N, C-alpha and C positions, 0 to 999 in steps of 0.2 A: 504494500500500500504506500502511495506517495505521502510524505509528511505534509500536514496542513497546519500552519502556524496559528491562524485565527479560527477559533471555534465559532460557528454560526450560532445565533440565538434562535431558540426553538419554541414553537407554540404547538400545543396539542388541543385540537378542537373536539370537545366531547370528553367529559371526565367520568364516564362510566368505568367499568372494569378495565377496558383496553386503554383508554386515554389516561386515566389516573395512574395506572401502573407504569406506563411508559414515561409520563411526565416526571414522576417521582424517581424512577430509576435513572433517567438521563440526567437529572439534577445531581444524583449521586455520582455519575460519571464525570461531573465537572462542568456541565453546560449551564448557562442561564436559561431558565425555562419558565414559560407561562402556561398554566392550564386554564382552559376556557370552557364555560358552559352557560347556557341560558337558565339553568336550574339554580336559582340563588341559594336554596337550602343546601344543595349538594356542595356548592362552592364555599358556603359558609362553614360547613363541616370540615372540608379539606383545609381551608385556610386556618382553622383552629387546631389542626393537627389530628383530625379524626378521619380515618379511612371509612367510607360508608359501606364497605363490604369486607368479608373476611379473606385475607390473603396472607399466609405466614411471612413474617419479616417486613411487611410493607409499612406498618405503623411506625416502626423505629426510623426507617429511612425517610418517611414523610416529615417527622418532627425534626430530624437532624438537618434536612435540607431547607425547611422553612427557617430554622434558626440561622443557617449559613447565609440566607438572603438570596441563594441561587434560584429558589423556587417560590413562585407566587401563583395565586388563582384569581381570575377576574371573570366578569360577566359582560364585558362590552367588546364588540368587534374592533372598535377604534384602538383600544389598548394593544391588542395582539397585532393589528395591522401595522402600527407604528413600531412595535417592539421586535418582531421576529423576522429572521431571514428565511427560515424554513418552517412551513405550516403543515402539520400532520393532521389529516382528517381521520378522526377516530370515533365517529358517531355510529349509532346502531343502524343495522339494516335488517329489521325483523321481517318475518313472513307477512305478506300482504293479507289483509282480512278477506279479500275476495278471490284468493287463489294461492298457488304454491310459490309464486315468484317473490323476489325480495322487494321490500318497500324502500325506495331510494330517496324519499322525501327529506330525510334528515341530512343526507349528503348534499342534496340540491340546496337546501336552506343554508348550510354552512358555507358553500362555495359562493352563492350569489350575494350573501351578506358580507363575506370577506373581500372578494375580488374588487369591488368598486372603492373600497377604503384603502387599498394598498397605494403607497406613494413612492415606492422604489421597487427595483427588481427583486422578486422573491420566487421561491419554489413551493408549490402546493403539492403535497405528497399524500396520496390516498393510502390509508392503512386498514380501513374497514374491509370486511369480506363482501365482495360485490360480484354481480354477474359479469361475465366477459363482455367487453364493449363499454363498460362504465367509464373507464379512464378517457376514452375518446370523447364521450359525452361531456365529461367534466372539462376537458380541454375546450370544447365548444362553449360551455358556460363561461369559462374564464375569458375567452376571446370576446364574448358578448358584453361582459360586465366590467372587465378590468381596463385600465388605460392602456391602449395598444403600444404606446411609446415606451412603456416600462420593461417590456420583454418578460412578463411573468410566465413561468412554465409550469407544467404538470408532470408528475412522476407517480409511479405506484410501487409500494413496498409492503407486501402483505405481512401480517403478524402471525406468529405460531405459538401463542401462549397456551400453556396447560394450567388450568386452575389448580391451585395448590403448589405450583412450581414456577409461577410466573416471574418472580424476581430473578431467579436463575436464568429463565428463558430470555429475559431482556438483557441482563448483564453478560451472560455467556451463551449466546444463541448458537444453535448447531448449523445455521446458515442464514445469510441475508440475501434476499431477492429484491432486485430493483428493476422496474420497468421504466426505461428512459428513452428520450428521443434526441438528446443532444449531449455533447461532451460536457457542457456547462452543468447540466442537470446531474450527470454522473459524478462530476467533481463535487457538487454541492452535497449529494447524498453520501459520498465517501467522507466528506468533512463532518457531516451530521452523525456519522458512526465512528469517528476517530476515537472517541472514548472507549468504545467496544473493542476496537483493534488494539489500542494501547493496553487495556486490561489483559487481553489475550496474550500480548507479547510478554507481559510480566509473568504470566503463568505458563509460558512456552506452549501455547495452544494456537492452532490455526482456526480462522473463521472463514469458511467458504463463502464467496460472494458470487452470485449469479446476476450479471448485468444482461438484461434481455429487453424484449419489446413489451408494450402494454399488455397485449392479450395473454402472452405467456405468463407474465407476472400475476395477472388476475386469476388465471387458471390454476396456478400452483397451489393456492390455498384450498380452493374447492375440490381440486383433484386429490389432495392429501386427505381432506376430511372424508371424501367419498371412499377412498381406499380404506381408511381406518374403520369407517362404518361398515364397509363390506366385510372386513376381517372379523369384526365383532359379531355381525349377523351370521357369518359362516360358522363360527364355533357354536353359536346358539342353535343354528340349524342342526349341527352335529349332535348337540345336546338332545334335541328332539328325537333323533335316530337312536341315540344311546338309551334313552328312556324306554323305548319299545323293544330294544334289542338286549337290554340287561347289561350294557357296557357302562364304563365310567368315563365321562367326557374329560375329567381332569387328567386322567392318565393318557387319554387320546391326545389332548392338547400338549402334554409334556413330550410325548413321543414325536409328534410331528414338529414341535417347536425346536427340536434338536437339529432339524434340517436348516442349514444356514440360508437357504432360499426362502424359508418361511419365517423362521424366528419365533420366539415365544411371547413377544409383547402383543397385547390386545387379543390374546387367546384365552381370556378368562370368561367362561360361560356364566350366565346369570340372568338378571332381569333385563339386560340390554343397555343401550346407550341413551343418554339424555343430555340435558344442559342447553345452553343458549346457542350452540354452534352446530353440532353434527345434524340434529333433526332438521332444522330449518335450512341448513346449507345444502343438504342432499336434495331437498325438495326444490329449492331455488335453482340448483344446477340442472335438474330435470326440466324445469320450466324454461330456462334459458336455452337449453339444447333443443327443446321443441320449437322455440321461436326461430332458432337458426337453421332448422330443418335437419337436425341431427338427433332427434328424439329417440330413434331406435337404438342408437349407440348406448344410451343410458337407461334403457328399459329395465335392466337388472336392478337398478337402484330402487325401483318400485317394490320389488320383492325384498330387498334389504330392509326397507321401511316396514313392510308387512311382518317380516320375521321379528323385527325389533318390538313391534306392538304386541305380537302374539305371545312373546315370552312373558310379558307383564301379567297376562291373564291366565297363564299356566299356573301361577301361584294360587289362584282361586281353586282350581281343581285339586292341587296338592293339599290345600287347607281342608277341603271337604273330605278328601281321603283320610287324612290324619285324624280329623274330628268325627269321622263316621257319619257325615251328613250327606243327604241326597243331592244329586246333580240332575236337575231337570232341564227341559228345553230352554228355559230362560237363564240357566246357569245354576251354580250352587246356592243352596239355601243355608245360610250360616246364622240364622236367627237364634238368639239366646247364647251365642258363643262370645268369648272375649279374646282379643288378639292384641299383643304388643308388637308394634312395628318399630324396630330399632333402625333409625336412619330416615331422614327426609330429603337430604341433598342428593344430587345426582351422582356425586362422587365424594370421597373423604377430603378433608383439608380445604373445604369450601363452604360457603353459606348459600350457594346457588341452588334454588329449587326449580328453575325453569325446565319444564318438560322432564322432571325427575321421575324415573320409573318407580322409585320408592314411594313417593307421594301419590302417584297414580294408582299403585296397588293398594295403598292404604284407603284411598277413596273408594276403590272397587270393592274391597272387603266390607267397608261400611255399607255400601249400596246393597251388598248381598245379605245384610242383616246383622253382621257382627258388630260388637262394641269394640271400637278401635282406639288404642291409646298410643300416641306417637312420641318418640324422644329422639333428639338429634343434638350432638354436642355444640353445633354452631348455627344450624339453620332454623331454629325454632321460630324466630320472629317472621322470617320470610314464609315459612310453612303455614303459620297461622293466617297470614294474609292471603295465601293461595288457597288454603282449604280450611276456612274458619269453622266448618261444621264438625271437624274431627276434635277429639279430645287430645290434650297434650300433657305430658308428664315432665317434671323438672329434673328427672334423673333416670338412669337405666333401671335402678332398683324400683322406683315408683312405677315405671312403665310395666314391668313384668310381674309385679305383685298380684297374685290371685288370678292371672290370666290362664286360659286353657291352651294357648298357642303363642309361640314367639316366632316372629319373622325377622331375620337379619337382612335388611334391605339395602344398607350402605356399609361398606367394609371399613368403618372407622376402627382404629387400633383398640379403642375401648371395648368394642364388640368382639373383635377377633380374639382378644386376649382375656375375655371374660371367663371366670371360673364356673364351669357348668354345674359343679357340685353346690356351690353357694347359691347360684340362681335357681337350682332345683328346689331349694328349701323355700323359695319365695312364691313360685308359681302354683297354680291349682292343678296343673297337669303338665308333665314333662314332655312336651311336643315342640319341635323346632323345625322351621324351614330355613335352610341356609340359602338365601336368595342370591348370594355372591360367591358361593363355594369357597368361603374364607375360613371356615371352622374345621377342626379336626374331627371327622366323624367318629373315630374310635374313642377319642377322649369323651365326647358327648354321650356316646352309647354306653361307655363304662359307668358314666354318672347317672344312668337310668333314663336317658332321653330317647324318644323315638325321633330319629333324625331323617330328614329328607333334604337332599341337595338338588341342584338344577342339572339334570342330565347325569345323575349318579344313582346307583342302586340303593335301596333302603338300607339303613344301618341299624 
């Protein structure tokens, strides 16, 4: 990487999970950073040193960089337009209410409000996950709304954050992808990532950089998410086969994972994937491919989505089997039973309950007549907002006391490492469904539990 002496000043538009994490971490790398959002309550929290979501390690970085003066949060476009040399668009791109495609209204709003306020040459960089073709459209918006004499340019650099590991993913990325159209834009993006490269050099690491065109940069993120979703749904499809064949999907996954062409990551059968990215992204990818006339190429993603949904409701059948309850045409009747659901977030080390399989299963169990009590180490507030009709416990002990069935729905360490003997003294009946295949069946069976996993023989 060429040395860049002067670090550009950076703005991050949108301070949700993506923008706030990047703003805080880039300030930690030594940049002067402004975080911007129209949500005054969110900005007030961040400015006071409070991260409005759970992400390990981020609170300390926020407070340290606010104190250093390198990081500030604002609510006016004028401030970021005057301040920054590089503007990262980090707003949400949710699924549209009227279809599977992505809603780009937040991207449009950010660009058309920023562009006319710019008074010098700047680079606008998309970081949000978007349908292919969005960067060209943003370029057209900039050409329409920015002063043409300034030479404002557009680039695209997708994010690859994993919730629970996002700080490491920003500071020590496994790759940086940049879609650019000019040497100047390429140099600006390299300067904007100099802190990342400098940190890597001190740790004797390489950070692969892919400089490419707009379309390829946009496709990298959605293609990666589609692949991961496919891998998860594949092992869950194998779990369905294992259940009828009497095989153990965890041993199957272990065996095929030794093949270096396959690998063992994302081969954990369970309730399926959720969160704010994979479900909406694979649907938006399908919708965009259809618009481009390539819908047939991604038809398999429809089945990936179906498998993912189907695994959630397999839990209801397992619950009925364990509890000795009938399964009629309308589904299981769990009236009069009590179930503890351990986990509400879509994955551990997060408070994100968006499209969380755990919370969807909890709601389905309640709809089948069960009395459901939910506990999660970090996601309780968000879960209550998403599913206010469910009951919530303040601890794992309170959740499982006197219930007839325990469902481990998110693989938090607190649940994985729970003592089955101690829990057995609290429940009304020792029956457990391991929705994430994260427990030791032999240990739980020795403690007197009837154990059922996902794609595993009864223990």
